[in-house]
C-alpha positions in Angstrom: 48.6 -141.4 -16.8 45.6 -141.8 -14.5 46.4 -141.4 -10.8 44.3 -142.9 -8.1 43.3 -140.4 -5.4 44.3 -140.6 -1.8 40.6 -141.2 -1.0 40.3 -144.3 -3.2 39.6 -146.9 -0.5 39.9 -149.8 -3.0 43.6 -149.0 -3.3 44.2 -149.4 0.5 44.8 -153.1 0.1 48.5 -152.2 -0.4 50.8 -151.3 -3.3 50.5 -153.5 -6.3 53.3 -155.0 -8.2 54.4 -153.9 -11.7 52.1 -154.7 -14.5 53.2 -156.6 -17.6 53.0 -153.4 -19.5 55.1 -151.5 -17.1 57.7 -154.3 -17.0 58.0 -154.3 -20.8 58.4 -150.5 -20.8 61.1 -150.6 -18.1 62.9 -153.5 -19.8 63.3 -151.2 -22.9 64.5 -148.4 -20.7 66.9 -150.7 -18.9 68.3 -151.9 -22.2 68.7 -148.3 -23.4 70.6 -147.4 -20.2 72.8 -150.5 -20.6 73.7 -149.6 -24.2 74.3 -145.9 -23.2 76.3 -146.0 -20.0 77.9 -142.9 -18.5 80.9 -142.6 -16.2 80.9 -141.3 -12.6 79.8 -137.7 -12.3 79.1 -137.6 -16.1 75.6 -139.1 -15.9 73.9 -136.2 -17.8 71.7 -138.3 -20.2 70.6 -140.7 -17.5 69.8 -137.9 -15.1 67.7 -136.2 -17.8 65.7 -139.3 -18.5 64.9 -140.0 -14.8 64.1 -136.3 -14.1 61.6 -136.2 -17.0 60.1 -139.5 -15.8 59.5 -138.2 -12.3 58.0 -134.9 -13.5 55.5 -136.8 -15.7 54.3 -138.7 -12.6 53.8 -135.6 -10.4 57.1 -135.5 -8.4 58.7 -132.3 -7.3 62.1 -132.7 -9.1 65.4 -131.1 -8.4 68.2 -131.7 -10.8 72.0 -131.1 -10.7 72.2 -132.0 -7.0 75.9 -132.7 -6.5 76.6 -132.3 -10.2 74.2 -134.8 -11.9 72.1 -136.1 -9.0 68.3 -136.0 -9.2 65.9 -135.9 -6.2 62.2 -136.4 -6.7 59.7 -135.7 -3.9 56.1 -137.1 -3.9 54.2 -135.7 -0.9 51.1 -137.7 0.0 49.8 -136.4 3.3 51.0 -136.7 6.8 53.3 -139.6 7.4 57.0 -140.8 7.3 59.5 -139.7 4.7 61.3 -142.6 3.1 64.5 -142.1 1.0 65.0 -144.6 -1.8 68.2 -144.5 -3.7 69.5 -145.8 -7.0 73.0 -145.1 -8.3 73.4 -144.2 -12.0 77.1 -144.5 -13.0 78.9 -147.1 -15.1 82.5 -148.3 -15.2 85.5 -147.8 -17.4 85.3 -151.3 -18.8 84.9 -152.9 -22.2 81.8 -155.1 -22.1 82.0 -158.7 -23.3 78.5 -160.0 -22.5 77.6 -160.4 -26.2 74.1 -159.1 -25.5 72.3 -157.4 -28.4 72.1 -154.2 -26.3 75.8 -154.3 -25.3 77.6 -151.0 -24.7 79.9 -149.8 -27.4 80.3 -146.4 -25.8 83.7 -144.8 -25.1 84.7 -141.8 -23.1 87.3 -140.1 -21.0 87.8 -141.3 -17.4 88.6 -139.2 -14.3 92.4 -139.6 -15.1 91.9 -138.1 -18.5 92.4 -141.3 -20.3 90.2 -142.7 -23.2 88.2 -145.8 -22.1 85.4 -148.1 -23.0 82.3 -147.7 -20.8 80.0 -150.4 -19.5 77.3 -151.0 -16.9 79.2 -153.9 -15.5 78.0 -153.3 -11.9 74.2 -153.3 -12.5 73.5 -149.7 -11.8 71.3 -149.5 -14.9 69.1 -152.1 -13.3 69.0 -150.1 -10.1 67.7 -147.0 -12.0 65.0 -149.1 -13.7 64.0 -150.5 -10.3 63.5 -147.1 -8.8 61.7 -145.7 -11.8 59.3 -148.6 -11.6 58.7 -148.0 -7.9 58.2 -144.3 -8.5 55.4 -145.0 -11.0 53.6 -147.4 -8.8 53.7 -145.0 -5.8 52.4 -142.2 -7.9 49.6 -144.3 -9.4 48.4 -145.6 -6.0 48.2 -142.7 -3.7 45.4 -144.3 -1.7 47.7 -147.1 -0.6 50.2 -145.1 1.4 50.8 -142.0 3.4 53.9 -139.8 3.8 56.6 -138.6 1.4 58.6 -140.7 -1.0 62.0 -139.2 -1.7 63.6 -140.8 -4.8 67.3 -140.2 -5.0 69.2 -141.0 -8.3 72.8 -140.7 -7.2 75.9 -140.0 -9.4 79.4 -141.2 -8.8 79.0 -144.2 -6.5 81.8 -146.1 -8.2 84.3 -143.4 -7.3 82.9 -142.6 -3.9 82.2 -139.0 -5.0 78.4 -139.0 -5.5 76.9 -139.1 -2.0 79.4 -136.7 -0.7 78.8 -134.3 -3.6 75.1 -134.3 -3.0 75.5 -133.8 0.7 78.0 -131.0 0.1 75.5 -129.4 -2.3 73.1 -128.9 0.6 71.0 -132.0 0.4 70.5 -132.2 4.1 69.0 -128.7 4.4 67.3 -128.6 1.0 65.1 -131.7 1.4 63.0 -133.2 4.2 64.7 -135.4 6.8 63.9 -139.0 6.0 62.8 -141.5 8.7 64.9 -144.2 7.0 67.2 -144.5 4.0 66.8 -147.6 1.7 68.9 -149.0 -1.1 69.4 -152.3 -2.9 72.1 -153.8 -5.2 72.0 -156.5 -7.8 74.6 -159.2 -7.0 75.7 -162.6 -8.3 73.1 -164.5 -6.4 70.4 -166.6 -8.0 67.9 -164.2 -9.6 64.8 -163.4 -7.6 66.6 -164.2 -4.2 67.2 -161.5 -1.6 70.1 -161.3 0.8 70.2 -159.2 4.0 72.0 -158.8 7.3 72.1 -156.4 10.3 75.2 -154.5 11.4 78.1 -154.5 9.0 76.9 -155.3 5.5 79.7 -154.0 3.3 83.4 -153.2 3.9 85.1 -149.9 4.1 87.0 -149.1 0.9 90.1 -147.0 0.3 91.8 -146.5 -3.1 95.2 -144.8 -3.4 97.4 -143.7 -6.2 101.1 -144.0 -5.5 104.0 -142.6 -7.6 107.4 -144.3 -7.1 110.4 -142.2 -8.2 113.5 -143.6 -9.8 116.2 -142.4 -12.2 115.9 -143.2 -15.9 118.6 -144.6 -18.0 119.2 -146.6 -21.2 118.1 -150.2 -21.0 121.7 -151.3 -21.7 123.1 -149.4 -18.7 120.9 -150.3 -15.8 123.7 -149.5 -13.4 123.1 -145.8 -14.1 119.4 -146.1 -13.1 117.3 -146.4 -10.1 114.8 -148.7 -11.7 111.2 -147.9 -10.7 110.0 -151.0 -12.5 111.9 -153.3 -10.2 110.9 -151.1 -7.2 107.3 -151.4 -8.1 107.5 -155.1 -8.8 109.1 -155.7 -5.4 106.5 -153.5 -3.7 103.6 -155.4 -5.3 105.0 -158.7 -4.1 105.6 -157.4 -0.6 102.1 -156.0 -0.4 100.8 -159.5 -0.8 102.0 -160.2 2.7 100.0 -157.4 4.3 96.9 -159.6 4.8 98.8 -162.9 5.5 101.4 -161.4 8.0 99.9 -158.1 9.3 96.2 -159.0 9.8 95.1 -161.4 12.5 93.3 -164.6 11.3 90.2 -163.5 13.2 90.1 -160.3 11.1 89.9 -159.8 7.3 91.2 -157.4 4.7 91.8 -157.2 1.0 94.8 -155.4 -0.6 94.8 -155.3 -4.4 97.1 -153.6 -6.8 94.9 -153.0 -9.8 97.1 -150.7 -11.8 100.9 -150.8 -12.4 102.2 -148.5 -15.1 105.8 -147.7 -15.9 107.7 -146.9 -19.1 106.9 -146.8 -22.8 109.9 -148.3 -24.7 111.6 -151.6 -24.4 115.1 -150.0 -24.2 114.4 -147.1 -21.8 114.3 -147.5 -18.1 111.7 -145.0 -16.9 112.1 -142.6 -14.0 108.6 -143.2 -12.5 106.2 -146.0 -11.8 102.5 -145.6 -10.9 100.5 -147.9 -8.7 96.8 -147.8 -7.9 95.7 -149.8 -4.9 92.3 -150.9 -3.5 92.0 -151.8 0.2 88.9 -153.3 1.9 88.4 -153.8 5.7 85.6 -154.5 8.1 86.9 -152.8 11.3 88.1 -149.3 11.9 91.2 -150.5 13.8 92.1 -153.0 11.0 91.7 -150.2 8.4 94.0 -147.9 10.3 96.6 -150.7 10.6 96.5 -151.8 7.0 96.7 -148.3 5.6 99.8 -147.6 7.8 101.4 -150.9 6.7 100.8 -150.3 3.0 102.4 -146.8 3.3 105.4 -148.3 5.3 106.1 -151.0 2.7 106.0 -148.6 -0.2 108.2 -146.1 1.5 110.6 -148.8 2.6 110.9 -150.3 -0.9 111.7 -146.9 -2.3 114.4 -146.3 0.4 115.8 -149.8 -0.2 116.1 -149.1 -3.9 117.9 -145.8 -3.3 115.0 -143.7 -4.8 115.9 -140.0 -5.2 112.7 -139.1 -3.3 110.0 -140.7 -1.3 106.8 -141.9 -2.9 103.9 -139.6 -3.4 100.4 -140.8 -2.2 97.0 -139.4 -3.2 93.6 -140.6 -2.2 91.3 -141.7 -5.1 88.3 -142.7 -3.0 87.2 -143.4 0.5 84.1 -145.5 1.3 82.8 -145.9 4.8 81.6 -149.2 6.3 78.0 -149.8 5.3 76.2 -150.6 8.6 72.6 -151.6 8.6 70.5 -150.4 11.5 69.2 -153.5 13.3 65.6 -152.4 14.1 65.0 -150.9 10.7 66.6 -153.9 8.9 64.3 -156.3 10.9 61.4 -154.2 9.8 62.4 -154.4 6.1 63.1 -158.1 6.3 59.6 -158.7 7.8 58.0 -156.8 5.0 60.0 -158.7 2.4 59.1 -162.0 3.9 55.4 -161.0 4.0 55.6 -160.2 0.3 58.0 -162.9 -1.1 57.8 -165.6 1.4 60.7 -166.6 3.7 62.1 -169.1 1.2 63.4 -166.3 -1.1 64.9 -164.2 1.7 68.2 -165.2 3.4 70.7 -163.7 5.8 74.2 -163.4 4.2 77.7 -162.8 5.3 79.3 -159.3 5.0 80.5 -158.6 1.5 83.9 -157.1 0.7 82.3 -154.6 -1.8 81.9 -151.0 -0.7 79.3 -148.3 -1.0 78.9 -144.6 -0.2 75.1 -144.9 0.3 75.5 -145.0 4.1 76.7 -141.4 4.1 73.1 -140.2 3.6 72.0 -141.9 6.8 75.0 -140.6 8.7 74.5 -137.1 7.5 70.8 -137.1 8.6 71.4 -139.3 11.6 68.7 -141.8 10.5 68.7 -145.6 10.0 70.2 -147.1 6.9 69.1 -150.4 5.3 70.9 -151.9 2.4 70.1 -155.3 0.9 71.1 -157.3 -2.2 69.1 -159.0 -5.0 70.3 -161.9 -7.2 70.7 -161.3 -10.9 72.2 -164.7 -12.1 70.0 -167.0 -14.2 68.6 -169.5 -11.6 69.4 -172.5 -13.8 73.0 -171.5 -14.4 73.4 -170.6 -10.8 72.2 -174.0 -9.6 74.4 -175.8 -12.1 77.4 -173.9 -10.9 76.5 -174.5 -7.3 76.3 -178.2 -7.8 79.6 -178.3 -9.7 81.3 -176.2 -7.0 82.0 -173.4 -9.5 80.1 -170.5 -8.2 83.3 -168.4 -8.2 83.4 -168.8 -12.0 80.0 -167.0 -12.5 80.3 -163.4 -13.8 80.3 -161.0 -10.8 80.0 -157.2 -10.5 82.8 -155.3 -12.3 83.6 -158.2 -14.6 83.3 -157.4 -18.3 80.8 -160.2 -18.8 78.5 -159.3 -15.9 74.9 -158.4 -16.7 71.8 -159.5 -14.7 69.0 -161.5 -16.4 66.0 -159.1 -16.7 63.4 -161.7 -15.6 62.9 -162.0 -12.7 65.5 -159.5 -11.5 63.6 -156.4 -12.7 60.3 -157.4 -11.1 62.0 -158.5 -7.9 63.8 -155.2 -7.4 60.7 -153.1 -7.9 58.6 -155.2 -5.6 61.3 -155.3 -3.0 61.7 -151.6 -2.8 58.0 -151.1 -2.6 57.6 -153.7 0.1 60.5 -152.2 2.1 59.2 -148.6 1.8 55.7 -149.8 2.6 56.9 -150.9 6.0 57.0 -147.2 6.8 54.4 -145.5 4.6 51.7 -148.0 4.2 48.9 -147.5 6.8 47.7 -151.1 6.5 51.2 -152.5 6.9 51.7 -150.5 10.1 48.4 -151.7 11.4 49.1 -155.3 10.6 52.6 -155.0 12.3 51.0 -153.4 15.4 48.5 -156.3 15.6 51.4 -158.8 15.2 53.1 -157.3 18.3 
């Protein structure tokens, strides 16, 4: 691949968008990732592909950062360091999109259970975006100054990946960035971009809870302490946490996503297992909700005469994703210069959660996270007019997959525009003149 030198004055007009040839190549790569998803902390194939891609384009590549993470550095003279992140992992879900490149992969999840695997959150698109941005940066060295740090992160879905990379010495092993940037495909109209300052995404807590009973024959329930009834009662009572324990001026989500007990129709089991997911936007609300959930589960066990209290284990913890105001305004200005203000809109906080903010916290630098639409614009507009936006496939649904065009191009151009707000000399000059 021919690389333009840092002295190539013609390239100083700014970073170009992806060519048709690059988009076609990346579409094939995206489809390959989609058809070959890998679960959290198991992203060996994906990591190998992106590491080879970065090396071919002149990046200094470090693999196996926090298990399967990949960090690529492209140093291009004096200037800011910009961290750009893409998450790589897929979900334990059976895909139902019907796409010709649908996943048929299976594997073993973190609980040791066999499962289907699908990229039902869009991380395959994120990887393709960052690969495209990495090529354009490498091919246009005359258009920018500084260091591009490309981070391909494992284990976002389980909240393990960012922590694993940090615990593996990421902060001391790589240059301190001036800003950390990430973007996520969401069920907005494709080609549109959503942003906000301050709280962007909720905190997320997932627990596994084991309720203990006493087993018996199904014909002799009086001899049992039935954990199925205990669990059912607890699930119903947990529905009151938000409606009766959280003020109307605050918000929270409490979802029981797994309830498992027993194997046979005539055997009352001795245990029931619940897995819960909790989302909050304020630290004090999070503290209260977690305490209330624990109180309800312990009280239901006691009311049932359980032989022992429930056991609680933490499956994941996601911090609030908070966007730095100054850095976010800088990104938004760059996006509006590139796309026009009609495609960029401020949005409300989302109840999804991310571990990306841990990088900014660990380095004590600004974090900026924004979202990009992936729903076919015609279908989105039809659903909007019909008042049926909630029926469109969303992240983590088995039928969710972004349309490739214009989602792929938009994500590449958005990341380059955002990074360019720091590393492009002409952008900085223009911004200084504007002030």
